[in-house]
All heavy atoms as a GROMACS GRO file, in nm:
protein
  597
    1MET      N    1   3.455  10.712  -9.668
    1MET     CA    2   3.484  10.648  -9.787
    1MET      C    3   3.415  10.514  -9.780
    1MET      O    4   3.420  10.435  -9.691
    1MET     CB    5   3.643  10.627  -9.798
    1MET     CG    6   3.690  10.553  -9.924
    1MET     SD    7   3.864  10.537  -9.918
    1MET     CE    8   3.915  10.678 -10.003
    2ARG      N    9   3.360  10.472  -9.902
    2ARG     CA   10   3.290  10.347  -9.920
    2ARG      C   11   3.390  10.233  -9.924
    2ARG      O   12   3.502  10.247  -9.962
    2ARG     CB   13   3.201  10.346 -10.038
    2ARG     CG   14   3.092  10.452 -10.022
    2ARG     CD   15   2.988  10.429 -10.140
    2ARG     NE   16   3.052  10.485 -10.263
    2ARG     CZ   17   2.978  10.516 -10.358
    2ARG    NH1   18   2.848  10.502 -10.357
    2ARG    NH2   19   3.034  10.557 -10.470
    3LYS      N   20   3.341  10.118  -9.885
    3LYS     CA   21   3.427   9.998  -9.874
    3LYS      C   22   3.478   9.966 -10.008
    3LYS      O   23   3.596   9.933 -10.028
    3LYS     CB   24   3.345   9.879  -9.821
    3LYS     CG   25   3.425   9.748  -9.823
    3LYS     CD   26   3.336   9.644  -9.764
    3LYS     CE   27   3.428   9.508  -9.747
    3LYS     NZ   28   3.521   9.476  -9.834
    4ARG      N   29   3.403   9.974 -10.116
    4ARG     CA   30   3.444   9.939 -10.254
    4ARG      C   31   3.562  10.040 -10.293
    4ARG      O   32   3.655  10.007 -10.367
    4ARG     CB   33   3.336   9.933 -10.347
    4ARG     CG   34   3.272  10.062 -10.389
    4ARG     CD   35   3.173  10.056 -10.493
    4ARG     NE   36   3.105  10.175 -10.525
    4ARG     CZ   37   2.985  10.196 -10.577
    4ARG    NH1   38   2.913  10.087 -10.592
    4ARG    NH2   39   2.943  10.313 -10.598
    5ASP      N   40   3.552  10.166 -10.264
    5ASP     CA   41   3.652  10.271 -10.290
    5ASP      C   42   3.782  10.224 -10.208
    5ASP      O   43   3.891  10.248 -10.264
    5ASP     CB   44   3.608  10.400 -10.253
    5ASP     CG   45   3.493  10.445 -10.335
    5ASP    OD1   46   3.478  10.389 -10.460
    5ASP    OD2   47   3.416  10.535 -10.302
    6ARG      N   48   3.766  10.197 -10.084
    6ARG     CA   49   3.895  10.153 -10.009
    6ARG      C   50   3.949  10.019 -10.065
    6ARG      O   51   4.075  10.018 -10.082
    6ARG     CB   52   3.845  10.131  -9.870
    6ARG     CG   53   3.819  10.241  -9.776
    6ARG     CD   54   3.819  10.205  -9.636
    6ARG     NE   55   3.727  10.094  -9.598
    6ARG     CZ   56   3.594  10.113  -9.565
    6ARG    NH1   57   3.545  10.229  -9.552
    6ARG    NH2   58   3.531  10.002  -9.540
    7ASP      N   59   3.863   9.926 -10.116
    7ASP     CA   60   3.919   9.808 -10.170
    7ASP      C   61   3.984   9.839 -10.304
    7ASP      O   62   4.098   9.786 -10.329
    7ASP     CB   63   3.810   9.710 -10.202
    7ASP     CG   64   3.747   9.654 -10.079
    7ASP    OD1   65   3.811   9.667  -9.972
    7ASP    OD2   66   3.626   9.599 -10.074
    8ARG      N   67   3.938   9.927 -10.388
    8ARG     CA   68   3.994   9.973 -10.508
    8ARG      C   69   4.136  10.035 -10.487
    8ARG      O   70   4.231  10.016 -10.554
    8ARG     CB   71   3.906  10.058 -10.583
    8ARG     CG   72   3.959  10.101 -10.719
    8ARG     CD   73   3.861  10.181 -10.794
    8ARG     NE   74   3.925  10.219 -10.926
    8ARG     CZ   75   3.994  10.327 -10.945
    8ARG    NH1   76   4.012  10.417 -10.849
    8ARG    NH2   77   4.036  10.357 -11.068
    9ALA      N   78   4.135  10.127 -10.386
    9ALA     CA   79   4.258  10.194 -10.351
    9ALA      C   80   4.368  10.094 -10.306
    9ALA      O   81   4.476  10.104 -10.333
    9ALA     CB   82   4.228  10.302 -10.256
   10GLU      N   83   4.327   9.994 -10.231
   10GLU     CA   84   4.417   9.900 -10.178
   10GLU      C   85   4.462   9.818 -10.297
   10GLU      O   86   4.598   9.782 -10.304
   10GLU     CB   87   4.348   9.812 -10.084
   10GLU     CG   88   4.434   9.698 -10.021
   10GLU     CD   89   4.548   9.763  -9.925
   10GLU    OE1   90   4.540   9.880  -9.897
   10GLU    OE2   91   4.640   9.693  -9.894
   11ARG      N   92   4.389   9.777 -10.388
   11ARG     CA   93   4.437   9.697 -10.507
   11ARG      C   94   4.528   9.772 -10.584
   11ARG      O   95   4.635   9.724 -10.634
   11ARG     CB   96   4.308   9.651 -10.600
   11ARG     CG   97   4.234   9.536 -10.534
   11ARG     CD   98   4.145   9.484 -10.648
   11ARG     NE   99   4.054   9.592 -10.717
   11ARG     CZ  100   3.939   9.616 -10.665
   11ARG    NH1  101   3.883   9.571 -10.556
   11ARG    NH2  102   3.865   9.717 -10.732
   12ILE      N  103   4.509   9.906 -10.613
   12ILE     CA  104   4.595   9.989 -10.687
   12ILE      C  105   4.727   9.993 -10.613
   12ILE      O  106   4.830   9.993 -10.671
   12ILE     CB  107   4.533  10.125 -10.710
   12ILE    CG1  108   4.419  10.110 -10.803
   12ILE    CG2  109   4.634  10.220 -10.763
   12ILE    CD1  110   4.332  10.252 -10.830
   13ARG      N  111   4.732  10.024 -10.489
   13ARG     CA  112   4.846  10.036 -10.401
   13ARG      C  113   4.927   9.901 -10.407
   13ARG      O  114   5.047   9.910 -10.426
   13ARG     CB  115   4.809  10.066 -10.261
   13ARG     CG  116   4.935  10.106 -10.169
   13ARG     CD  117   4.895  10.123 -10.030
   13ARG     NE  118   4.851   9.997  -9.957
   13ARG     CZ  119   4.931   9.904  -9.923
   13ARG    NH1  120   5.068   9.908  -9.939
   13ARG    NH2  121   4.881   9.793  -9.859
   14LEU      N  122   4.861   9.793 -10.404
   14LEU     CA  123   4.938   9.660 -10.402
   14LEU      C  124   4.992   9.631 -10.535
   14LEU      O  125   5.088   9.564 -10.548
   14LEU     CB  126   4.848   9.552 -10.353
   14LEU     CG  127   4.799   9.558 -10.210
   14LEU    CD1  128   4.701   9.451 -10.171
   14LEU    CD2  129   4.929   9.545 -10.121
   15ALA      N  130   4.928   9.685 -10.650
   15ALA     CA  131   4.970   9.659 -10.779
   15ALA      C  132   5.088   9.752 -10.823
   15ALA      O  133   5.136   9.753 -10.931
   15ALA     CB  134   4.852   9.676 -10.880
   16GLY      N  135   5.134   9.845 -10.731
   16GLY     CA  136   5.241   9.922 -10.755
   16GLY      C  137   5.205  10.068 -10.813
   16GLY      O  138   5.277  10.122 -10.873
   17GLY      N  139   5.087  10.100 -10.788
   17GLY     CA  140   5.044  10.233 -10.821
   17GLY      C  141   4.935  10.232 -10.935
   17GLY      O  142   4.918  10.126 -10.990
   18SER      N  143   4.893  10.337 -10.973
   18SER     CA  144   4.793  10.346 -11.084
   18SER      C  145   4.866  10.365 -11.219
   18SER      O  146   4.979  10.390 -11.227
   18SER     CB  147   4.704  10.474 -11.060
   18SER     OG  148   4.777  10.587 -11.067
   19LYS      N  149   4.789  10.325 -11.319
   19LYS     CA  150   4.830  10.325 -11.453
   19LYS      C  151   4.847  10.472 -11.492
   19LYS      O  152   4.769  10.560 -11.450
   19LYS     CB  153   4.737  10.260 -11.547
   19LYS     CG  154   4.717  10.108 -11.531
   19LYS     CD  155   4.624  10.065 -11.635
   19LYS     CE  156   4.602   9.919 -11.630
   19LYS     NZ  157   4.497   9.878 -11.725
   20PRO      N  158   4.939  10.506 -11.582
   20PRO     CA  159   4.947  10.638 -11.630
   20PRO      C  160   4.826  10.678 -11.719
   20PRO      O  161   4.766  10.589 -11.777
   20PRO     CB  162   5.068  10.642 -11.725
   20PRO     CG  163   5.104  10.506 -11.755
   20PRO     CD  164   5.046  10.415 -11.640
   21THR      N  165   4.778  10.802 -11.698
   21THR     CA  166   4.655  10.851 -11.781
   21THR      C  167   4.696  10.852 -11.937
   21THR      O  168   4.809  10.859 -11.962
   21THR     CB  169   4.610  10.979 -11.728
   21THR    OG1  170   4.708  11.080 -11.752
   21THR    CG2  171   4.574  10.969 -11.577
   22LEU      N  172   4.603  10.872 -12.017
   22LEU     CA  173   4.607  10.889 -12.158
   22LEU      C  174   4.698  11.006 -12.185
   22LEU      O  175   4.784  11.017 -12.268
   22LEU     CB  176   4.481  10.900 -12.230
   22LEU     CG  177   4.394  10.768 -12.232
   22LEU    CD1  178   4.262  10.796 -12.297
   22LEU    CD2  179   4.476  10.663 -12.301
   23ARG      N  180   4.676  11.124 -12.099
   23ARG     CA  181   4.748  11.239 -12.127
   23ARG      C  182   4.896  11.220 -12.088
   23ARG      O  183   4.979  11.269 -12.163
   23ARG     CB  184   4.684  11.356 -12.050
   23ARG     CG  185   4.548  11.385 -12.087
   23ARG     CD  186   4.474  11.484 -11.984
   23ARG     NE  187   4.329  11.492 -12.021
   23ARG     CZ  188   4.272  11.585 -12.096
   23ARG    NH1  189   4.350  11.673 -12.142
   23ARG    NH2  190   4.153  11.588 -12.115
   24GLU      N  191   4.916  11.148 -11.983
   24GLU     CA  192   5.062  11.127 -11.944
   24GLU      C  193   5.132  11.046 -12.045
   24GLU      O  194   5.251  11.066 -12.061
   24GLU     CB  195   5.062  11.056 -11.806
   24GLU     CG  196   5.010  11.152 -11.691
   24GLU     CD  197   4.996  11.063 -11.561
   24GLU    OE1  198   5.000  10.947 -11.562
   24GLU    OE2  199   4.974  11.131 -11.460
   25ARG      N  200   5.057  10.939 -12.095
   25ARG     CA  201   5.120  10.860 -12.204
   25ARG      C  202   5.150  10.932 -12.330
   25ARG      O  203   5.253  10.919 -12.389
   25ARG     CB  204   5.030  10.741 -12.232
   25ARG     CG  205   5.027  10.641 -12.121
   25ARG     CD  206   4.922  10.526 -12.124
   25ARG     NE  207   4.889  10.492 -12.250
   25ARG     CZ  208   4.775  10.404 -12.276
   25ARG    NH1  209   4.709  10.364 -12.172
   25ARG    NH2  210   4.735  10.371 -12.394
   26ALA      N  211   5.053  11.034 -12.367
   26ALA     CA  212   5.075  11.108 -12.489
   26ALA      C  213   5.196  11.197 -12.466
   26ALA      O  214   5.287  11.212 -12.563
   26ALA     CB  215   4.952  11.184 -12.523
   27VAL      N  216   5.202  11.274 -12.352
   27VAL     CA  217   5.322  11.358 -12.328
   27VAL      C  218   5.446  11.290 -12.320
   27VAL      O  219   5.543  11.338 -12.379
   27VAL     CB  220   5.279  11.446 -12.205
   27VAL    CG1  221   5.404  11.539 -12.168
   27VAL    CG2  222   5.168  11.544 -12.234
   28SER      N  223   5.445  11.181 -12.250
   28SER     CA  224   5.573  11.110 -12.248
   28SER      C  225   5.622  11.057 -12.383
   28SER      O  226   5.738  11.057 -12.399
   28SER     CB  227   5.563  10.983 -12.143
   28SER     OG  228   5.477  10.888 -12.188
   29LEU      N  229   5.528  11.012 -12.468
   29LEU     CA  230   5.573  10.965 -12.606
   29LEU      C  231   5.632  11.081 -12.686
   29LEU      O  232   5.727  11.076 -12.756
   29LEU     CB  233   5.459  10.902 -12.678
   29LEU     CG  234   5.482  10.857 -12.815
   29LEU    CD1  235   5.585  10.732 -12.806
   29LEU    CD2  236   5.356  10.810 -12.882
   30ALA      N  237   5.553  11.197 -12.661
   30ALA     CA  238   5.608  11.315 -12.739
   30ALA      C  239   5.748  11.364 -12.681
   30ALA      O  240   5.834  11.405 -12.766
   30ALA     CB  241   5.503  11.436 -12.722
   31LEU      N  242   5.762  11.357 -12.570
   31LEU     CA  243   5.902  11.389 -12.503
   31LEU      C  244   6.008  11.296 -12.557
   31LEU      O  245   6.118  11.328 -12.586
   31LEU     CB  246   5.888  11.391 -12.353
   31LEU     CG  247   5.818  11.512 -12.288
   31LEU    CD1  248   5.804  11.499 -12.143
   31LEU    CD2  249   5.889  11.646 -12.324
   32GLU      N  250   5.969  11.161 -12.560
   32GLU     CA  251   6.065  11.065 -12.601
   32GLU      C  252   6.104  11.073 -12.752
   32GLU      O  253   6.222  11.072 -12.779
   32GLU     CB  254   5.996  10.931 -12.578
   32GLU     CG  255   6.076  10.807 -12.614
   32GLU     CD  256   6.005  10.681 -12.590
   32GLU    OE1  257   5.940  10.673 -12.488
   32GLU    OE2  258   6.020  10.598 -12.673
   33LYS      N  259   6.004  11.100 -12.833
   33LYS     CA  260   6.026  11.104 -12.977
   33LYS      C  261   6.063  11.239 -13.028
   33LYS      O  262   6.125  11.255 -13.131
   33LYS     CB  263   5.914  11.050 -13.053
   33LYS     CG  264   5.900  10.899 -13.048
   33LYS     CD  265   5.785  10.864 -13.135
   33LYS     CE  266   5.806  10.712 -13.186
   33LYS     NZ  267   5.711  10.679 -13.286
   34GLY      N  268   6.024  11.340 -12.954
   34GLY     CA  269   6.050  11.477 -13.007
   34GLY      C  270   5.923  11.537 -13.076
   34GLY      O  271   5.874  11.632 -13.051
   35GLU      N  272   5.881  11.451 -13.184
   35GLU     CA  273   5.767  11.499 -13.261
   35GLU      C  274   5.689  11.365 -13.289
   35GLU      O  275   5.748  11.263 -13.337
   35GLU     CB  276   5.804  11.570 -13.385
   35GLU     CG  277   5.688  11.621 -13.466
   35GLU     CD  278   5.736  11.711 -13.581
   35GLU    OE1  279   5.783  11.820 -13.563
   35GLU    OE2  280   5.722  11.660 -13.692
   36VAL      N  281   5.559  11.362 -13.272
   36VAL     CA  282   5.482  11.245 -13.288
   36VAL      C  283   5.374  11.286 -13.386
   36VAL      O  284   5.330  11.392 -13.409
   36VAL     CB  285   5.419  11.193 -13.161
   36VAL    CG1  286   5.515  11.138 -13.071
   36VAL    CG2  287   5.337  11.306 -13.090
   37ARG      N  288   5.318  11.167 -13.457
   37ARG     CA  289   5.212  11.185 -13.547
   37ARG      C  290   5.091  11.152 -13.484
   37ARG      O  291   5.092  11.077 -13.373
   37ARG     CB  292   5.231  11.098 -13.671
   37ARG     CG  293   5.358  11.137 -13.749
   37ARG     CD  294   5.378  11.048 -13.871
   37ARG     NE  295   5.397  10.910 -13.819
   37ARG     CZ  296   5.381  10.799 -13.876
   37ARG    NH1  297   5.335  10.799 -14.005
   37ARG    NH2  298   5.409  10.684 -13.822
   38THR      N  299   4.977  11.183 -13.534
   38THR     CA  300   4.843  11.146 -13.477
   38THR      C  301   4.828  11.004 -13.479
   38THR      O  302   4.781  10.934 -13.376
   38THR     CB  303   4.728  11.206 -13.569
   38THR    OG1  304   4.742  11.344 -13.580
   38THR    CG2  305   4.593  11.160 -13.507
   39LYS      N  306   4.878  10.934 -13.571
   39LYS     CA  307   4.877  10.779 -13.572
   39LYS      C  308   4.954  10.715 -13.464
   39LYS      O  309   4.912  10.624 -13.404
   39LYS     CB  310   4.929  10.723 -13.706
   39LYS     CG  311   4.930  10.585 -13.725
   39LYS     CD  312   4.998  10.534 -13.856
   39LYS     CE  313   4.983  10.381 -13.882
   39LYS     NZ  314   5.018  10.298 -13.758
   40ASP      N  315   5.074  10.784 -13.435
   40ASP     CA  316   5.154  10.728 -13.315
   40ASP      C  317   5.064  10.733 -13.184
   40ASP      O  318   5.073  10.639 -13.101
   40ASP     CB  319   5.274  10.813 -13.291
   40ASP     CG  320   5.366  10.803 -13.408
   40ASP    OD1  321   5.362  10.701 -13.495
   40ASP    OD2  322   5.441  10.902 -13.435
   41LEU      N  323   4.996  10.837 -13.165
   41LEU     CA  324   4.921  10.864 -13.049
   41LEU      C  325   4.795  10.772 -13.052
   41LEU      O  326   4.757  10.720 -12.947
   41LEU     CB  327   4.875  11.013 -13.035
   41LEU     CG  328   4.992  11.105 -13.014
   41LEU    CD1  329   4.956  11.248 -13.028
   41LEU    CD2  330   5.063  11.092 -12.872
   42THR      N  331   4.726  10.756 -13.157
   42THR     CA  332   4.611  10.670 -13.160
   42THR      C  333   4.659  10.523 -13.143
   42THR      O  334   4.585  10.437 -13.097
   42THR     CB  335   4.528  10.678 -13.287
   42THR    OG1  336   4.615  10.657 -13.397
   42THR    CG2  337   4.469  10.818 -13.288
   43ASP      N  338   4.774  10.487 -13.185
   43ASP     CA  339   4.832  10.350 -13.162
   43ASP      C  340   4.848  10.317 -13.019
   43ASP      O  341   4.832  10.192 -12.982
   43ASP     CB  342   4.958  10.328 -13.237
   43ASP     CG  343   4.948  10.319 -13.385
   43ASP    OD1  344   4.832  10.297 -13.433
   43ASP    OD2  345   5.042  10.329 -13.456
   44ILE      N  346   4.866  10.416 -12.934
   44ILE     CA  347   4.895  10.379 -12.787
   44ILE      C  348   4.758  10.396 -12.710
   44ILE      O  349   4.749  10.399 -12.592
   44ILE     CB  350   5.003  10.463 -12.728
   44ILE    CG1  351   4.965  10.619 -12.730
   44ILE    CG2  352   5.137  10.433 -12.791
   44ILE    CD1  353   5.062  10.700 -12.645
   45GLY      N  354   4.649  10.441 -12.789
   45GLY     CA  355   4.514  10.445 -12.721
   45GLY      C  356   4.460  10.582 -12.702
   45GLY      O  357   4.361  10.589 -12.626
   46VAL      N  358   4.529  10.688 -12.737
   46VAL     CA  359   4.479  10.822 -12.721
   46VAL      C  360   4.389  10.862 -12.830
   46VAL      O  361   4.425  10.863 -12.937
   46VAL     CB  362   4.606  10.922 -12.720
   46VAL    CG1  363   4.564  11.054 -12.689
   46VAL    CG2  364   4.714  10.877 -12.614
   47PRO      N  365   4.267  10.892 -12.800
   47PRO     CA  366   4.168  10.935 -12.898
   47PRO      C  367   4.208  11.067 -12.960
   47PRO      O  368   4.264  11.156 -12.897
   47PRO     CB  369   4.033  10.941 -12.825
   47PRO     CG  370   4.059  10.878 -12.696
   47PRO     CD  371   4.196  10.877 -12.661
   48ARG      N  372   4.173  11.082 -13.091
   48ARG     CA  373   4.213  11.204 -13.164
   48ARG      C  374   4.150  11.330 -13.101
   48ARG      O  375   4.204  11.438 -13.101
   48ARG     CB  376   4.170  11.194 -13.309
   48ARG     CG  377   4.253  11.100 -13.375
   48ARG     CD  378   4.230  11.098 -13.534
   48ARG     NE  379   4.092  11.133 -13.568
   48ARG     CZ  380   4.032  11.089 -13.661
   48ARG    NH1  381   4.090  11.000 -13.751
   48ARG    NH2  382   3.906  11.130 -13.690
   49CYS      N  383   4.018  11.309 -13.042
   49CYS     CA  384   3.954  11.431 -12.978
   49CYS      C  385   4.038  11.486 -12.870
   49CYS      O  386   4.020  11.606 -12.824
   49CYS     CB  387   3.809  11.396 -12.941
   49CYS     SG  388   3.802  11.269 -12.814
   50TYR      N  389   4.109  11.400 -12.796
   50TYR     CA  390   4.200  11.446 -12.686
   50TYR      C  391   4.315  11.546 -12.736
   50TYR      O  392   4.355  11.634 -12.658
   50TYR     CB  393   4.268  11.326 -12.611
   50TYR     CG  394   4.179  11.261 -12.502
   50TYR    CD1  395   4.047  11.244 -12.525
   50TYR    CD2  396   4.250  11.207 -12.396
   50TYR    CE1  397   3.975  11.187 -12.435
   50TYR    CE2  398   4.166  11.146 -12.307
   50TYR     CZ  399   4.036  11.136 -12.318
   50TYR     OH  400   3.960  11.072 -12.221
   51LEU      N  401   4.352  11.533 -12.855
   51LEU     CA  402   4.468  11.608 -12.902
   51LEU      C  403   4.440  11.756 -12.900
   51LEU      O  404   4.519  11.840 -12.859
   51LEU     CB  405   4.517  11.566 -13.042
   51LEU     CG  406   4.552  11.413 -13.046
   51LEU    CD1  407   4.592  11.380 -13.190
   51LEU    CD2  408   4.662  11.386 -12.953
   52THR      N  409   4.323  11.793 -12.945
   52THR     CA  410   4.288  11.940 -12.943
   52THR      C  411   4.279  11.983 -12.802
   52THR      O  412   4.325  12.099 -12.772
   52THR     CB  413   4.144  11.959 -13.013
   52THR    OG1  414   4.158  11.898 -13.143
   52THR    CG2  415   4.108  12.106 -13.015
   53ARG      N  416   4.231  11.912 -12.717
   53ARG     CA  417   4.205  11.947 -12.579
   53ARG      C  418   4.351  11.966 -12.508
   53ARG      O  419   4.375  12.063 -12.434
   53ARG     CB  420   4.134  11.849 -12.494
   53ARG     CG  421   3.991  11.838 -12.535
   53ARG     CD  422   3.914  11.731 -12.456
   53ARG     NE  423   3.783  11.704 -12.524
   53ARG     CZ  424   3.722  11.600 -12.504
   53ARG    NH1  425   3.771  11.502 -12.424
   53ARG    NH2  426   3.600  11.570 -12.569
   54MET      N  427   4.442  11.885 -12.541
   54MET     CA  428   4.568  11.874 -12.481
   54MET      C  429   4.645  12.009 -12.538
   54MET      O  430   4.726  12.068 -12.465
   54MET     CB  431   4.643  11.751 -12.515
   54MET     CG  432   4.581  11.630 -12.432
   54MET     SD  433   4.663  11.472 -12.473
   54MET     CE  434   4.827  11.502 -12.426
   55CYS      N  435   4.625  12.049 -12.656
   55CYS     CA  436   4.681  12.161 -12.714
   55CYS      C  437   4.630  12.292 -12.644
   55CYS      O  438   4.706  12.382 -12.605
   55CYS     CB  439   4.667  12.174 -12.868
   55CYS     SG  440   4.762  12.054 -12.957
   56GLU      N  441   4.496  12.285 -12.627
   56GLU     CA  442   4.432  12.398 -12.550
   56GLU      C  443   4.485  12.410 -12.406
   56GLU      O  444   4.491  12.518 -12.355
   56GLU     CB  445   4.280  12.385 -12.550
   56GLU     CG  446   4.234  12.407 -12.682
   56GLU     CD  447   4.072  12.368 -12.690
   56GLU    OE1  448   4.017  12.323 -12.588
   56GLU    OE2  449   4.021  12.393 -12.799
   57GLU      N  450   4.514  12.296 -12.344
   57GLU     CA  451   4.565  12.300 -12.204
   57GLU      C  452   4.717  12.321 -12.191
   57GLU      O  453   4.772  12.349 -12.088
   57GLU     CB  454   4.538  12.159 -12.146
   57GLU     CG  455   4.385  12.137 -12.123
   57GLU     CD  456   4.366  11.995 -12.078
   57GLU    OE1  457   4.464  11.921 -12.041
   57GLU    OE2  458   4.247  11.953 -12.065
   58GLY      N  459   4.781  12.323 -12.314
   58GLY     CA  460   4.926  12.361 -12.306
   58GLY      C  461   5.014  12.237 -12.286
   58GLY      O  462   5.128  12.255 -12.262
   59LEU      N  463   4.964  12.116 -12.301
   59LEU     CA  464   5.041  11.998 -12.288
   59LEU      C  465   5.109  11.959 -12.413
   59LEU      O  466   5.220  11.918 -12.414
   59LEU     CB  467   4.958  11.876 -12.248
   59LEU     CG  468   4.882  11.894 -12.110
   59LEU    CD1  469   4.789  11.779 -12.094
   59LEU    CD2  470   4.982  11.906 -12.003
   60LEU      N  471   5.047  11.982 -12.536
   60LEU     CA  472   5.111  11.956 -12.657
   60LEU      C  473   5.104  12.092 -12.746
   60LEU      O  474   5.024  12.162 -12.720
   60LEU     CB  475   5.043  11.844 -12.736
   60LEU     CG  476   5.036  11.706 -12.672
   60LEU    CD1  477   4.954  11.616 -12.753
   60LEU    CD2  478   5.192  11.655 -12.671
   61MET      N  479   5.196  12.093 -12.846
   61MET     CA  480   5.188  12.204 -12.951
   61MET      C  481   5.166  12.138 -13.080
   61MET      O  482   5.240  12.037 -13.109
   61MET     CB  483   5.310  12.282 -12.936
   61MET     CG  484   5.347  12.360 -12.822
   61MET     SD  485   5.497  12.452 -12.810
   61MET     CE  486   5.566  12.437 -12.965
   62LYS      N  487   5.084  12.203 -13.159
   62LYS     CA  488   5.068  12.144 -13.285
   62LYS      C  489   5.180  12.192 -13.381
   62LYS      O  490   5.201  12.322 -13.390
   62LYS     CB  491   4.938  12.191 -13.353
   62LYS     CG  492   4.897  12.115 -13.480
   62LYS     CD  493   4.754  12.124 -13.508
   62LYS     CE  494   4.720  12.045 -13.641
   62LYS     NZ  495   4.592  12.016 -13.655
   63ALA      N  496   5.256  12.102 -13.442
   63ALA     CA  497   5.380  12.139 -13.521
   63ALA      C  498   5.344  12.148 -13.670
   63ALA      O  499   5.418  12.214 -13.742
   63ALA     CB  500   5.496  12.037 -13.500
   64GLY      N  501   5.232  12.092 -13.708
   64GLY     CA  502   5.185  12.085 -13.848
   64GLY      C  503   5.078  11.994 -13.855
   64GLY      O  504   5.024  11.956 -13.762
   65TYR      N  505   5.030  11.971 -13.971
   65TYR     CA  506   4.915  11.884 -14.005
   65TYR      C  507   4.953  11.746 -13.952
   65TYR      O  508   5.039  11.676 -14.000
   65TYR     CB  509   4.874  11.878 -14.152
   65TYR     CG  510   4.759  11.796 -14.178
   65TYR    CD1  511   4.630  11.849 -14.154
   65TYR    CD2  512   4.777  11.674 -14.232
   65TYR    CE1  513   4.520  11.777 -14.181
   65TYR    CE2  514   4.659  11.589 -14.259
   65TYR     CZ  515   4.527  11.638 -14.228
   65TYR     OH  516   4.426  11.570 -14.256
   66GLY      N  517   4.878  11.704 -13.843
   66GLY     CA  518   4.896  11.569 -13.794
   66GLY      C  519   5.020  11.546 -13.703
   66GLY      O  520   5.052  11.436 -13.686
   67ARG      N  521   5.091  11.656 -13.675
   67ARG     CA  522   5.217  11.638 -13.601
   67ARG      C  523   5.215  11.727 -13.475
   67ARG      O  524   5.171  11.840 -13.478
   67ARG     CB  525   5.331  11.689 -13.682
   67ARG     CG  526   5.357  11.603 -13.819
   67ARG     CD  527   5.483  11.634 -13.879
   67ARG     NE  528   5.496  11.555 -14.005
   67ARG     CZ  529   5.538  11.430 -14.010
   67ARG    NH1  530   5.572  11.376 -13.899
   67ARG    NH2  531   5.547  11.368 -14.122
   68TYR      N  532   5.263  11.665 -13.363
   68TYR     CA  533   5.248  11.735 -13.238
   68TYR      C  534   5.388  11.722 -13.166
   68TYR      O  535   5.466  11.617 -13.188
   68TYR     CB  536   5.139  11.667 -13.148
   68TYR     CG  537   5.008  11.688 -13.201
   68TYR    CD1  538   4.957  11.594 -13.290
   68TYR    CD2  539   4.928  11.797 -13.179
   68TYR    CE1  540   4.826  11.610 -13.366
   68TYR    CE2  541   4.806  11.817 -13.228
   68TYR     CZ  542   4.755  11.731 -13.315
   68TYR     OH  543   4.626  11.740 -13.372
   69ARG      N  544   5.407  11.826 -13.076
   69ARG     CA  545   5.536  11.818 -12.999
   69ARG      C  546   5.492  11.844 -12.846
   69ARG      O  547   5.391  11.899 -12.824
   69ARG     CB  548   5.625  11.928 -13.037
   69ARG     CG  549   5.701  11.907 -13.172
   69ARG     CD  550   5.798  12.014 -13.200
   69ARG     NE  551   5.861  11.990 -13.329
   69ARG     CZ  552   5.930  12.072 -13.399
   69ARG    NH1  553   5.958  12.183 -13.337
   69ARG    NH2  554   5.970  12.039 -13.513
   70ALA      N  555   5.574  11.796 -12.758
   70ALA     CA  556   5.546  11.823 -12.620
   70ALA      C  557   5.576  11.973 -12.594
   70ALA      O  558   5.679  12.022 -12.631
   70ALA     CB  559   5.629  11.742 -12.526
   71ALA      N  560   5.485  12.038 -12.518
   71ALA     CA  561   5.501  12.182 -12.493
   71ALA      C  562   5.615  12.188 -12.387
   71ALA      O  563   5.618  12.112 -12.297
   71ALA     CB  564   5.373  12.247 -12.450
   72VAL      N  565   5.695  12.292 -12.401
   72VAL     CA  566   5.807  12.307 -12.313
   72VAL      C  567   5.749  12.400 -12.204
   72VAL      O  568   5.709  12.513 -12.223
   72VAL     CB  569   5.929  12.373 -12.377
   72VAL    CG1  570   6.043  12.397 -12.276
   72VAL    CG2  571   5.979  12.280 -12.492
   73PRO      N  572   5.766  12.353 -12.074
   73PRO     CA  573   5.717  12.450 -11.967
   73PRO      C  574   5.805  12.560 -11.951
   73PRO      O  575   5.924  12.557 -11.966
   73PRO     CB  576   5.719  12.354 -11.838
   73PRO     CG  577   5.812  12.248 -11.876
   73PRO     CD  578   5.810  12.225 -12.022
   74LYS      N  579   5.740  12.681 -11.930
   74LYS     CA  580   5.814  12.805 -11.915
   74LYS      C  581   5.877  12.816 -11.781
   74LYS      O  582   5.829  12.786 -11.681
   74LYS     CB  583   5.714  12.923 -11.935
   74LYS     CG  584   5.669  12.927 -12.066
   74LYS     CD  585   5.573  13.055 -12.081
   74LYS     CE  586   5.502  13.058 -12.217
   74LYS     NZ  587   5.413  13.161 -12.232
   75ALA      N  588   6.006  12.867 -11.778
   75ALA     CA  589   6.087  12.877 -11.649
   75ALA      C  590   6.019  12.993 -11.568
   75ALA      O  591   5.989  13.095 -11.625
   75ALA     CB  592   6.228  12.904 -11.675
   76ALA      N  593   6.022  12.980 -11.438
   76ALA     CA  594   5.972  13.074 -11.353
   76ALA      C  595   6.075  13.180 -11.325
   76ALA      O  596   6.191  13.159 -11.319
   76ALA     CB  597   5.911  13.017 -11.225
   0.00000   0.00000   0.00000
């Protein structure tokens, strides 16, 4: 591991962990509100192009034009 990578990992550890990713922020907002609009997600910094990808990955479900819900994980 390079020194700059070790230094970065140490800074993140000391700062209390890493920031949540855009996907994590989008899913947590959708879980919190139930249904979110595209505008709600772009307001927190999630680009619109991510929404299609997140739907394909099963993280979000499209509820209608410009409206998304968090996908409910299937029970095993």
